[in-house]
N, C-alpha and C positions, 0 to 999 in steps of 0.2 A: 717470244718467237713460239708458235705452237710446236709441240712434240712431234718430232720426225715428220716434218711438213716440206721437206725440200728434196730434189734430186741432186746427187753430187755427180757431176759428168767429168771424167777424166779424159784428157788428151795426151797421146803418147807420140811418139816420132814417126807415126804411119800416116802416109797421105791416101791410103786405100779408102776410096769413097769418102773422103773427109768432107767435101762439100754436101754430100747427102746426109751424113752424120750431124753436121753442123745445123743443117736445115731441120732435121728432127728435133735437136736439142732446143732450137728456137721456139718450137712450138709447145714445149713442156711448161707447165706451171710450176713456179718455185724451184728455179735451177741456179746452181752456182757451178763455175766451171774450173776445174783444177788442172793446171798445166805442169807436166814434167819439163825439165830443160829442153829436151828433145821435142816435146810437143810445142813448146813456144817456138822453137826453130822452124818446125814444119808448117805452123800457121804462117809464118812470114815467107817461106818459100812457096806457099800456095796462094799467097796474095792477101792473106787475111791479117789485118793489122790489129794489134792488142787495143790501140785506142779507139778503134771502131767497134769493138764487141759490145760495149755497154748499150749502144743504140740498138743493137740487133736483138737484145733479149729483154724480158718482162721487166717491170719494175721491181726492185729489190735484188737484182742480179748482182753476184759477186765474182770477181776474178781472183783466183788464188794461184800464186806462182811458187815453183819449187825452189825457195831461197834459203832453206834451212837444212843443216847437215841431218837432223833427225826428224824430218818431215812433221814439224810442229803443227801444221794445219790439220793432221790426222786427229787432233784432240777434239775437233768439232764433231766428230762422229760420237765421242763419249758424252757431248752435251745433248744428245738425242735430237739434233737438228735435221738429219737425213733419214730418209726411208728406203732409198735406193742409191747404189753405186753403180754407175755405168761407166765402162771403159769403151771408148769408141772414137776412131778405130784403135785397135790394140796391135802393136807390132809383134812379130814372132818372138822377140826378146822378151817383151812384156808377157806374153802367154807363157813362155817357158818359165819365167821367174814366178808368176802366179801359180803355176802347175806344180812347182816344186817348192812353194812356200818361201820364196826369196822375196823380200820386200825392202828394197834399197832406193826406190824412187817415190815421188808422192803418189802416183797411181798405184804401184804395187803395194805401198803401205796402206793406202785406202782400202784396196780390195782385201788384204789380209785382216785388217781391223774390222772391217765390215763383217766379214764371215765370222769372226769371233764374237761379234755382237749380234749376230743372227740377222744382220740386214741384207736383204737380197741384192745380188750383183748381176749385172748383164754385161757380157764381154762380146764385143764385135770384133772377132779374130780376123786377121787378114790373110793367113795361109791355111785355108780349110779344104781345099780340093787339089788334086794332082796337077791341074793347070788353073792358074788364076790371072785373069786379064784385069789390069788396074791402070789408073791414069797417073802417069808421073806429072811433075810440074809442066812438062812441055809436050807430052805425047802419051799414048796408051802403049803399054808393055805387057808382054806375056811373061809371067813367072811359073816356074816349076818347083814348088815347094819340095824340099827334101823329106825323106821319110820321118826324120827326127821332128820337123816342124809339125807334120800331121800328127805324129804320135803325142806330141805336147798338147795339141788341141784336144785329143781325145782324153788325155790325162785330166786337162782342164774341165772337161765335161763331168767328170766324176767327183768334183769338188763341191762340198755342201754350200748351198746358198748362192750357186752360180749357175747362170744360164748363159750358154755359148750360142751366139748367132753368126751366121755366115754370109749375110747379105744385107742391103738396106732394107729389103722388104721383111727379112726375118727380124731385123731391128725394130722396125716400125711395129710389127705384130707383137714383138715381146713388150715394147713400151706400152702398146695399147692394152694388153693383158695386165700389165702392172697398174696403168691408170684405173682400170676397171676394178681391180683388187682394192685400191685406195679410195674408191668412189670419186675419182678426179676425172676431168675431161682435158682434151688438148686446148691450148691457149689459142684463141682465133684472132687476137688483137694483131695489129699490123707493126708491132714494135719489133 
């Protein structure tokens, strides 16, 4: 496998614009999906079945589940497989852990180790504004993040090799910029 040829896309327990994030992930060339236990749960809650994922992504797609105590799959970062780590969407819990250097899930471990390897990260944080309107599994809800959640997003923005985005449009723009930096283009196949 060519050096640093793939995106590592991490799913946490947030449903915030999950469908939009997954639609963007499907358009990326060379992508593997990393699920935390909570991410695996939320996919099911939002009607996304694990057995259906392979057909949604380009050939070579890998699904990596958080089934080890020490996040063994993070070792793939040391094999120079990934050029970018994306966490989208990211719960306020994941944002706080990343902002304070806590790495106890597959996505937070991927984020920490990627930064240590100088692999750029993109984090689509869910609690970025004083009022957030988001789709729950059954309806739209209005949330009012606390000061601590907003502060953690600000702290995360200061982390080296990390770009924080606050909307699907910002996520798409960040991915477009990263593709351009890598001389890559969006996948246009119907897979």
